[in-house]
C-alpha positions in Angstrom: -18.6 -26.4 79.8 -15.3 -26.5 81.7 -15.5 -25.8 85.4 -14.8 -22.0 85.7 -11.6 -21.2 87.4 -13.3 -18.8 89.8 -15.4 -21.7 91.3 -12.4 -22.7 93.4 -10.9 -19.3 94.2 -12.6 -16.0 94.7 -11.6 -13.4 92.1 -12.9 -10.6 89.9 -15.4 -12.8 87.9 -16.8 -14.3 91.1 -17.5 -10.9 92.6 -18.9 -9.6 89.3 -21.4 -12.5 89.1 -22.6 -12.2 92.8 -25.8 -10.3 91.9 -26.8 -13.2 89.6 -26.3 -15.6 92.5 -29.1 -13.7 94.3 -31.5 -14.3 91.5 -30.4 -17.9 91.4 -31.1 -18.3 95.1 -34.6 -16.8 94.8 -35.5 -18.9 91.7 -34.2 -22.2 93.3 -36.0 -21.6 96.6 -39.2 -20.8 94.6 -38.9 -24.1 92.6 -38.1 -26.0 95.8 -41.2 -24.7 97.6 -43.5 -25.3 94.6 -42.3 -28.9 94.2 -43.1 -29.6 97.9 -46.8 -29.1 97.0 -46.9 -32.5 95.3 -44.6 -34.9 97.1 -44.3 -38.5 95.9 -43.8 -41.1 98.7 -42.3 -44.4 97.7 -43.3 -47.7 99.3 -39.7 -48.9 98.9 -37.0 -46.9 100.8 -35.2 -44.3 98.8 -31.6 -43.6 99.5 -30.5 -40.4 97.8 -26.8 -39.5 97.1 -26.5 -35.9 96.4 -24.3 -32.8 96.7 -24.7 -29.1 97.2 -22.0 -28.4 94.6 -22.7 -28.3 90.9 -20.9 -31.5 90.1 -17.5 -33.3 89.9 -17.4 -34.2 93.6 -17.4 -38.0 93.1 -21.0 -38.9 93.9 -21.8 -41.5 91.2 -18.9 -43.9 92.2 -20.5 -43.9 95.7 -23.8 -44.8 94.1 -22.2 -47.7 92.4 -20.7 -49.2 95.5 -23.9 -48.9 97.5 -26.1 -50.2 94.7 -23.9 -53.3 94.5 -23.9 -53.7 98.3 -27.8 -53.8 98.4 -28.2 -55.3 94.9 -30.5 -52.3 94.4 -31.7 -50.4 91.3 -30.6 -46.9 90.5 -32.8 -44.0 89.3 -31.1 -41.0 87.6 -31.7 -38.3 85.0 -29.2 -39.6 82.5 -27.4 -36.3 81.9 -25.8 -35.7 78.4 -27.2 -38.6 76.5 -25.5 -39.7 73.3 -25.4 -42.6 70.9 -22.0 -43.6 72.4 -23.7 -44.1 75.8 -26.8 -45.8 74.4 -28.8 -42.6 74.9 -28.7 -43.0 78.7 -25.8 -40.8 79.6 -22.2 -41.5 80.6 -22.8 -42.1 84.3 -25.8 -44.4 83.7 -23.7 -46.4 81.1 -20.8 -46.7 83.6 -23.2 -48.1 86.2 -24.9 -50.5 83.8 -21.5 -51.8 82.7 -21.1 -53.1 86.3 -24.4 -55.0 86.1 -26.4 -52.5 88.0 -30.1 -52.0 86.9 -30.3 -48.3 86.0 -33.6 -46.4 85.2 -33.0 -43.2 83.3 -35.4 -40.3 82.8 -38.2 -39.0 84.8 -37.5 -40.0 88.4 -41.2 -40.1 89.6 -42.2 -42.3 86.6 -39.4 -44.7 87.3 -40.2 -44.8 91.0 -43.8 -45.7 90.3 -42.6 -48.5 88.1 -40.2 -49.9 90.7 -42.8 -49.7 93.4 -45.0 -52.0 91.4 -42.5 -54.7 91.9 -42.8 -57.1 94.9 -39.3 -56.2 96.2 -38.8 -54.2 99.3 -35.1 -53.5 98.7 -34.1 -49.9 98.6 -33.9 -47.7 95.5 -30.8 -45.7 95.1 -31.2 -42.2 93.7 -28.2 -40.6 92.0 -28.6 -36.9 92.6 -31.9 -35.3 93.5 -31.1 -33.8 96.9 -32.6 -30.5 95.6 -35.7 -32.2 94.2 -38.3 -31.7 97.0 -41.1 -33.5 95.0 -39.7 -36.9 96.0 -39.6 -37.9 99.7 -36.2 -39.5 100.5 -35.9 -41.9 103.4 -32.2 -41.4 103.6 -30.2 -38.5 102.2 -26.4 -38.7 101.9 -24.2 -35.8 100.8 -20.8 -36.3 99.3 -17.9 -33.9 99.7 -14.4 -33.9 98.4 -11.9 -32.6 100.9 -9.7 -31.0 98.2 -12.7 -29.1 96.8 -14.6 -28.3 99.9 -17.2 -25.6 99.2 -15.1 -24.1 96.4 -15.1 -20.4 96.7 -18.2 -20.5 98.9 -20.5 -18.6 96.5 -23.7 -19.8 94.9 -24.1 -20.4 91.1 -23.0 -18.7 88.9 -20.5 -16.9 91.0 -19.4 -20.2 92.6 -20.2 -23.9 92.5 -22.8 -24.1 95.3 -26.3 -25.1 94.3 -27.6 -24.2 97.8 -26.4 -22.4 100.8 -24.3 -24.3 103.2 -27.2 -24.5 105.7 -28.8 -27.0 103.3 -26.5 -29.6 104.7 -28.8 -29.9 107.7 -31.4 -31.7 105.5 -29.0 -34.6 105.1 -28.9 -37.7 107.3 -25.2 -38.3 106.8 -22.1 -37.1 104.9 -19.4 -39.0 103.1 -16.1 -37.1 103.0 -13.6 -38.2 100.4 -10.2 -37.8 102.1 -7.3 -36.0 100.3 -3.8 -35.0 101.1 -4.6 -31.4 100.5 -7.6 -29.9 102.2 -9.5 -26.9 100.9 -9.2 -23.7 102.9 -12.1 -22.7 105.1 -13.8 -26.1 104.8 -15.6 -27.2 107.9 -18.6 -29.5 108.1 -21.3 -29.6 110.8 -20.5 -31.8 113.8 -24.1 -32.8 114.5 -24.5 -35.0 111.4 -22.8 -38.4 111.0 -19.7 -38.1 108.9 -18.1 -41.1 107.2 -14.9 -41.2 105.2 -13.9 -42.7 101.9 -10.7 -43.0 100.0 -10.3 -43.0 96.2 -7.4 -44.5 94.3 -6.8 -44.4 90.6 -5.0 -47.3 88.8 -2.6 -47.3 85.9 -3.0 -49.9 83.2 0.5 -49.3 81.9 4.0 -50.1 83.2 6.0 -47.4 84.9 8.2 -46.8 81.9 5.3 -46.0 79.6 4.8 -42.3 78.7 1.1 -41.3 79.1 -1.0 -38.5 77.7 -4.0 -38.2 80.1 -7.2 -36.4 79.0 -10.5 -35.9 80.8 -13.8 -34.2 80.4 -15.1 -34.2 84.0 -16.0 -31.5 86.5 -12.6 -31.2 88.2 -10.0 -32.9 85.9 -7.2 -31.9 88.2 -8.4 -34.5 90.7 -7.9 -37.2 88.0 -4.5 -35.9 86.8 -3.1 -35.5 90.3 -3.9 -39.1 91.4 -2.9 -41.2 88.3 0.0 -43.4 89.3 1.4 -43.2 85.8 4.2 -41.4 84.0 2.1 -38.6 82.7 3.9 -36.3 80.2 0.9 -34.2 79.1 -2.6 -33.4 80.6 -5.5 -32.3 78.4 -8.8 -31.0 79.8 -12.2 -31.0 78.1 -15.5 -29.6 79.3 -17.6 -31.7 81.7 -19.5 -34.5 80.0 -17.8 -33.6 76.7 -19.0 -35.4 73.6 -15.8 -36.3 71.8 -15.8 -35.8 68.0 -13.8 -37.9 65.5 -11.6 -34.8 65.0 -10.8 -34.7 68.8 -10.0 -38.3 68.8 -7.8 -38.3 65.7 -5.9 -35.3 67.2 -5.3 -37.2 70.4 -4.1 -40.3 68.5 -1.8 -38.1 66.3 -0.3 -36.5 69.4 0.2 -39.8 71.1 2.1 -41.2 68.1 4.2 -38.1 67.8 5.2 -38.3 71.5 5.3 -42.1 71.6 2.9 -42.1 74.4 -0.2 -44.1 75.4 -3.6 -42.4 75.8 -5.4 -42.6 79.2 -8.7 -41.2 80.4 -11.4 -41.7 83.1 -13.9 -44.5 82.9 -16.7 -41.9 82.6 -14.9 -40.4 79.5 -14.1 -43.8 78.1 -17.8 -44.8 77.9 -18.4 -41.7 75.8 -15.9 -42.7 73.2 -17.0 -44.3 69.9 -16.5 -48.1 69.8 -13.9 -47.9 67.0 -11.3 -46.3 69.3 -12.0 -48.0 72.7 -9.4 -50.6 72.1 -6.7 -47.9 71.5 -7.5 -45.9 74.6 -7.5 -47.2 78.1 -9.1 -45.9 81.3 -7.9 -45.6 84.8 -10.1 -47.7 87.1 -11.3 -45.9 90.2 -11.2 -47.9 93.4 -13.4 -46.5 96.2 -13.2 -47.6 99.8 -16.0 -46.4 102.1 -15.5 -47.1 105.8 -17.4 -50.2 106.9 -19.3 -48.3 109.6 -21.2 -46.4 106.9 -22.6 -49.6 105.5 -23.7 -50.7 109.0 -25.3 -47.3 109.6 -27.1 -47.3 106.2 -28.3 -50.9 106.5 -29.8 -50.0 109.9 -31.6 -46.9 108.5 -32.9 -48.9 105.5 -34.2 -51.7 107.7 -35.9 -49.2 110.0 -37.7 -47.7 107.0 -38.8 -51.1 105.7 -40.2 -52.0 109.1 -42.1 -48.7 109.3 -43.6 -49.1 105.8 -44.6 -52.8 106.1 
């Protein structure tokens, strides 16, 4: 589904849904406590990248950079599998296209498999901060400065999976810097905070008219940062599975307006093969400050030494 408008700004719908947020809080805390009864402890260090918002913050690109840095495997659920993504999900397909070894499905089963290998390199977990059944050696939360905590409410009244106090379970935070900072957004000062910068690329020249479309959590982030001559912006629900009718409609619109079609890399991997040559994606470049890698390498090495 599309990210509800009230996730970013408090309004009537957010207030109306607040009673359901209480039920969500009780249910999530119950599940969290139950999972802690059977905790899996990995021989290899587990570095978890998560968030306390319901998605669209920019976590998976961070996973890609760190997995490449350590030459490490990634475990993830593989959300919204389809034949276009090889039945592994768009995020997993995106990572595997970069040569990263991705294990999709039940996390515990994949961790057991990876721990049978002789390697002591870390295992990167994409999401799972709320999964207490797996012990993480390092937990990193990702925040986008422009989104912050959204409207500050728990699901479904807002985007928060957990209360803000859950941040204290993290070992570090990566903050994606933006020109515009969300209101009332303040992070704890007793946890290491590292910064990152995102920049979108444009595969067309400056004179080319572009129709941009995206089916991600917060498409406005993509639209606002494309350095292209965008004449129209079209939003789809997060992880949207494009139909032939959708694609033909986009192609028809682009021909009528004499414009090129552009989307995100995550959307592009969900497109059927027959149209991928006609539609280009904006490559996302991420720069995480060097001190983060130094910090993380130290934490991983400390855990390897403890477990050896």
